[in-house]
C-alpha positions as a LaTeX table, in Angstrom:
\begin{tabular}{lrrr}
\hline
Residue & $x$ (\AA) & $y$ (\AA) & $z$ (\AA) \\
\hline
Met1 & 15.12 & 40.87 & $-34.47$ \\
Ser2 & 11.78 & 42.55 & $-35.09$ \\
Arg3 & 11.05 & 46.15 & $-34.05$ \\
Pro4 & 7.27 & 46.81 & $-34.27$ \\
Pro5 & 5.39 & 48.60 & $-35.56$ \\
Leu6 & 6.36 & 47.19 & $-38.94$ \\
Pro7 & 5.92 & 48.68 & $-42.40$ \\
Pro8 & 3.85 & 49.37 & $-44.36$ \\
Phe9 & 2.80 & 52.13 & $-41.97$ \\
Thr10 & $-0.63$ & 53.58 & $-41.31$ \\
Ala11 & $-1.17$ & 57.01 & $-39.75$ \\
Glu12 & $-1.52$ & 55.30 & $-36.36$ \\
Thr13 & 1.55 & 53.05 & $-36.64$ \\
Ala14 & 3.72 & 55.81 & $-38.11$ \\
Ala15 & 2.83 & 58.10 & $-35.18$ \\
Gln16 & 3.55 & 55.24 & $-32.79$ \\
Lys17 & 6.97 & 54.65 & $-34.41$ \\
Val18 & 7.80 & 58.35 & $-34.05$ \\
Arg19 & 6.84 & 58.41 & $-30.36$ \\
Leu20 & 8.86 & 55.25 & $-29.66$ \\
Ala21 & 11.88 & 56.89 & $-31.30$ \\
Glu22 & 11.37 & 60.07 & $-29.26$ \\
Asp23 & 11.14 & 58.06 & $-26.04$ \\
Ala24 & 14.32 & 56.13 & $-26.82$ \\
Trp25 & 16.29 & 59.29 & $-27.68$ \\
Asn26 & 15.07 & 60.98 & $-24.49$ \\
Ser27 & 16.57 & 58.09 & $-22.53$ \\
Arg28 & 19.99 & 59.30 & $-23.73$ \\
Asp29 & 21.09 & 55.64 & $-23.72$ \\
Pro30 & 23.25 & 55.13 & $-26.85$ \\
Glu31 & 23.04 & 51.33 & $-26.70$ \\
Arg32 & 19.24 & 51.34 & $-26.39$ \\
Val33 & 18.83 & 53.85 & $-29.22$ \\
Ala34 & 21.25 & 52.03 & $-31.54$ \\
Gln35 & 19.19 & 48.82 & $-31.28$ \\
Ala36 & 16.44 & 50.46 & $-33.38$ \\
Tyr37 & 18.78 & 50.62 & $-36.39$ \\
Ser38 & 19.78 & 47.80 & $-38.73$ \\
Ile39 & 23.33 & 46.44 & $-38.38$ \\
Asp40 & 24.28 & 48.19 & $-41.64$ \\
Ser41 & 22.14 & 51.32 & $-41.14$ \\
Arg42 & 23.35 & 54.39 & $-43.03$ \\
Trp43 & 23.15 & 57.87 & $-41.50$ \\
Arg44 & 23.71 & 61.42 & $-42.50$ \\
Asn45 & 23.56 & 63.61 & $-39.43$ \\
Arg46 & 24.29 & 67.23 & $-40.32$ \\
Ala47 & 27.62 & 66.89 & $-42.20$ \\
Glu48 & 28.62 & 63.58 & $-40.60$ \\
Phe49 & 28.17 & 60.28 & $-42.44$ \\
Met50 & 28.25 & 56.90 & $-40.74$ \\
Val51 & 27.41 & 53.27 & $-41.40$ \\
Gly52 & 26.54 & 50.59 & $-38.90$ \\
Arg53 & 25.19 & 50.26 & $-35.40$ \\
Asp54 & 28.60 & 50.55 & $-33.73$ \\
Ser55 & 29.32 & 53.91 & $-35.37$ \\
Ile56 & 25.81 & 55.12 & $-34.46$ \\
Glu57 & 26.32 & 54.16 & $-30.82$ \\
Ala58 & 29.72 & 55.90 & $-30.73$ \\
Phe59 & 28.19 & 59.01 & $-32.31$ \\
Leu60 & 25.40 & 59.08 & $-29.70$ \\
Gln61 & 27.91 & 58.72 & $-26.86$ \\
Arg62 & 29.78 & 61.78 & $-28.16$ \\
Lys63 & 26.53 & 63.68 & $-28.75$ \\
Trp64 & 25.17 & 63.26 & $-25.24$ \\
Ser65 & 28.51 & 63.98 & $-23.59$ \\
Arg66 & 28.31 & 67.48 & $-25.22$ \\
Glu67 & 24.54 & 68.10 & $-25.29$ \\
Leu68 & 23.61 & 68.18 & $-21.60$ \\
Glu69 & 20.05 & 68.16 & $-20.21$ \\
Tyr70 & 18.83 & 66.99 & $-23.63$ \\
Arg71 & 15.05 & 66.97 & $-24.13$ \\
Leu72 & 13.49 & 66.12 & $-27.51$ \\
Ile73 & 10.08 & 66.33 & $-29.17$ \\
Lys74 & 9.45 & 64.61 & $-32.52$ \\
Glu75 & 6.37 & 65.04 & $-34.70$ \\
Leu76 & 5.20 & 62.94 & $-37.64$ \\
Trp77 & 5.30 & 64.95 & $-40.86$ \\
Ala78 & 4.50 & 62.33 & $-43.52$ \\
Phe79 & 4.68 & 58.59 & $-44.22$ \\
His80 & 4.43 & 56.17 & $-47.13$ \\
Glu81 & 4.89 & 52.40 & $-47.07$ \\
Asn82 & 8.27 & 51.90 & $-45.30$ \\
Arg83 & 9.25 & 55.59 & $-45.01$ \\
Ile84 & 8.54 & 58.22 & $-42.40$ \\
Ala85 & 9.41 & 61.93 & $-42.35$ \\
Val86 & 9.56 & 63.75 & $-39.02$ \\
Arg87 & 10.32 & 67.20 & $-37.76$ \\
Phe88 & 11.78 & 67.72 & $-34.33$ \\
Ala89 & 13.19 & 70.16 & $-31.84$ \\
Tyr90 & 15.35 & 69.56 & $-28.83$ \\
Glu91 & 16.77 & 71.72 & $-26.10$ \\
Trp92 & 20.13 & 71.28 & $-24.46$ \\
Arg93 & 22.92 & 73.16 & $-22.80$ \\
Asp94 & 26.67 & 73.00 & $-23.19$ \\
Asp95 & 29.17 & 72.63 & $-20.36$ \\
Ser96 & 29.45 & 76.43 & $-20.02$ \\
Gly97 & 25.70 & 76.71 & $-19.29$ \\
Ser98 & 24.65 & 78.17 & $-22.67$ \\
Trp99 & 21.26 & 76.90 & $-23.88$ \\
Phe100 & 20.28 & 75.94 & $-27.42$ \\
Arg101 & 17.23 & 74.76 & $-29.29$ \\
Ser102 & 18.01 & 72.55 & $-32.26$ \\
Tyr103 & 15.45 & 72.24 & $-35.05$ \\
Gly104 & 15.48 & 69.59 & $-37.71$ \\
Asn105 & 13.91 & 67.22 & $-40.16$ \\
Glu106 & 14.60 & 63.54 & $-40.61$ \\
Asn107 & 13.80 & 61.08 & $-43.37$ \\
Trp108 & 13.64 & 57.47 & $-42.25$ \\
Glu109 & 13.51 & 54.22 & $-44.22$ \\
Phe110 & 12.80 & 50.88 & $-42.53$ \\
Asp111 & 13.49 & 47.26 & $-43.41$ \\
Glu112 & 10.86 & 44.51 & $-43.17$ \\
Gln113 & 11.69 & 43.90 & $-39.48$ \\
Gly114 & 10.96 & 47.54 & $-38.58$ \\
Leu115 & 14.64 & 48.46 & $-38.11$ \\
Met116 & 15.71 & 51.80 & $-39.53$ \\
Arg117 & 18.14 & 51.20 & $-42.39$ \\
Leu118 & 18.49 & 54.84 & $-43.50$ \\
Arg119 & 18.35 & 58.11 & $-41.53$ \\
Ile120 & 18.95 & 61.49 & $-43.16$ \\
Ala121 & 18.91 & 64.40 & $-40.69$ \\
Ser122 & 19.24 & 68.14 & $-41.25$ \\
Ile123 & 19.61 & 70.18 & $-38.07$ \\
Asn124 & 20.12 & 73.83 & $-37.11$ \\
Asp125 & 21.08 & 75.10 & $-33.65$ \\
Val126 & 19.73 & 78.37 & $-32.25$ \\
Pro127 & 21.11 & 79.90 & $-29.03$ \\
Ile128 & 18.32 & 80.61 & $-26.53$ \\
Ser129 & 18.22 & 82.07 & $-23.04$ \\
Ala130 & 17.32 & 79.84 & $-20.14$ \\
Ala131 & 14.11 & 81.90 & $-19.82$ \\
Asp132 & 13.13 & 80.97 & $-23.41$ \\
Arg133 & 13.22 & 77.23 & $-22.78$ \\
Lys134 & 9.95 & 75.38 & $-23.41$ \\
Phe135 & 10.91 & 71.79 & $-22.52$ \\
His136 & 10.85 & 71.58 & $-18.71$ \\
Trp137 & 9.88 & 68.00 & $-17.90$ \\
Pro138 & 12.25 & 65.90 & $-15.76$ \\
Leu139 & 14.96 & 64.20 & $-17.84$ \\
Gly140 & 13.63 & 61.10 & $-19.56$ \\
Arg141 & 10.40 & 60.41 & $-21.42$ \\
Arg142 & 8.25 & 63.42 & $-22.30$ \\
Pro143 & 5.02 & 63.21 & $-20.28$ \\
Asp144 & 1.91 & 62.41 & $-22.33$ \\
Asp145 & 0.28 & 65.68 & $-21.27$ \\
His146 & 3.25 & 67.84 & $-22.32$ \\
Pro147 & 2.51 & 69.89 & $-25.45$ \\
Gly148 & 3.97 & 68.77 & $-28.78$ \\
Leu149 & 5.74 & 70.91 & $-31.37$ \\
Ser150 & 2.58 & 72.19 & $-33.05$ \\
Asp151 & 1.02 & 73.02 & $-29.68$ \\
Leu152 & 4.15 & 75.01 & $-28.77$ \\
Glu153 & 4.11 & 76.71 & $-32.19$ \\
Leu154 & 7.62 & 75.47 & $-32.94$ \\
\hline
\end{tabular}
């Protein structure tokens, strides 16, 4: 299975890969998102380590059952050959109605078919008030005209 754009990345294809990942994660569909990772993909997400598409899908199911009204923006930070670094922020609320903005960085490594074989994520959660939210689009894909992280000074 091939997952374009394929490495080695250019500025254009790296940015495209980042936006495709953002769109998939904003779908909040664990099966769809997991298909972007190699069968034996390795992850570090905060302090959790996992290997394989099945464990990634299970992780995402747990994540989105806790992180309600999830909206994410990713931004390309750097790229080289088959690696991409991104920064991101997402907003979500818990089941008690408390809002959070989570900030993070990810390092990605891709195989020749464009599947992510390594993802290393560091993430911090910050409580915010509902009035401080900045991501107000309807659930799903971020509209093309919605500001990105740099535009929002995040």
